[in-house]
C-alpha positions in Angstrom: -23.8 -22.2 -3.2 -22.0 -21.4 -6.2 -19.0 -23.4 -7.4 -16.0 -23.7 -9.3 -16.9 -26.0 -12.5 -13.3 -27.5 -12.9 -12.7 -28.4 -9.0 -16.3 -28.5 -7.5 -15.1 -25.9 -4.6 -17.4 -22.7 -3.6 -16.0 -19.8 -5.5 -15.1 -17.9 -2.2 -12.6 -20.9 -1.5 -10.9 -19.8 -4.7 -10.5 -15.8 -3.6 -7.7 -15.0 -1.9 -8.3 -14.4 2.0 -6.0 -12.1 4.3 -5.8 -11.3 7.8 -3.5 -7.9 8.2 -2.6 -5.8 11.0 -1.2 -2.3 11.5 1.9 -2.6 13.8 1.5 1.2 14.9 5.1 1.8 14.5 8.0 0.2 12.6 9.3 -3.0 13.7 11.9 -5.3 12.5 10.7 -8.7 12.2 12.5 -11.8 12.9 9.6 -14.5 12.7 6.2 -15.2 12.0 4.4 -18.2 13.4 1.2 -19.5 11.9 -1.0 -21.8 13.8 -3.7 -23.9 11.2 -6.8 -25.4 13.0 -6.8 -28.4 11.0 -4.4 -30.2 8.4 -4.7 -29.5 4.5 -3.2 -27.8 1.5 -2.7 -24.1 3.0 -1.0 -21.7 0.4 -0.2 -18.2 1.6 2.2 -15.1 1.3 3.5 -13.0 4.0 4.0 -10.0 3.2 4.8 -6.3 4.8 4.6 -2.7 4.1 6.8 0.0 4.7 4.1 2.7 3.8 1.4 2.5 6.3 -0.3 -0.4 4.2 -0.5 1.1 1.1 1.8 -1.1 -0.9 2.8 -4.5 0.1 5.9 -6.7 -0.5 5.7 -10.4 -0.1 8.7 -11.7 1.8 7.5 -15.4 1.8 5.4 -17.7 -0.5 4.7 -21.1 1.1 2.6 -24.3 1.7 1.8 -26.1 4.5 -0.5 -29.6 5.1 0.2 -30.3 8.7 -1.8 -28.5 11.6 1.4 -27.8 13.5 2.7 -24.4 13.9 4.7 -23.4 11.0 7.4 -20.6 12.0 8.9 -18.3 9.0 12.2 -16.3 9.9 12.5 -13.2 8.7 15.7 -11.2 7.3 15.2 -8.6 9.8 13.5 -6.0 7.2 11.8 -2.8 9.5 7.9 -3.1 8.5 4.8 -0.8 9.7 2.2 -3.5 8.8 2.1 -7.5 7.8 -0.3 -9.3 5.9 -1.4 -12.8 5.4 -2.7 -13.8 2.1 -4.1 -17.2 1.8 -3.9 -18.0 -1.7 -5.7 -21.8 -1.0 -7.2 -23.2 2.0 -8.9 -26.2 2.3 -12.7 -26.4 1.9 -14.6 -25.9 5.2 -11.4 -25.4 7.2 -10.4 -22.1 8.9 -7.3 -20.6 10.2 -7.2 -21.0 14.3 -9.1 -18.1 15.8 -5.4 -17.0 17.0 -3.9 -14.3 15.7 -0.6 -15.0 14.0 2.4 -14.5 16.3 5.5 -12.4 15.6 8.7 -11.6 17.0 10.6 -8.4 16.4 12.0 -5.4 18.1 11.1 -1.4 17.2 13.4 0.1 14.7 
């Protein structure tokens, strides 16, 4: 397994990983809730798209060190797609096998 020379992490752990969804319509999201399987230093961005996932706009950048659910409130921007980019994940830990929860209404 290839590792990064400076910090000893596998290369795949240094590349951003993401989860995305086509909402199949335009929705105004009021919140996004993430649940992590284990504690650790997750660094993530929540991104939205208004053009069928061609371009993405970062609406939140944050870190989480807790396994507890994290809810990010939105200012109610209309979106047709949502993507969560994990810029940093703890070694050997994975996002819980649940889809992120979203709340919103059709626009």
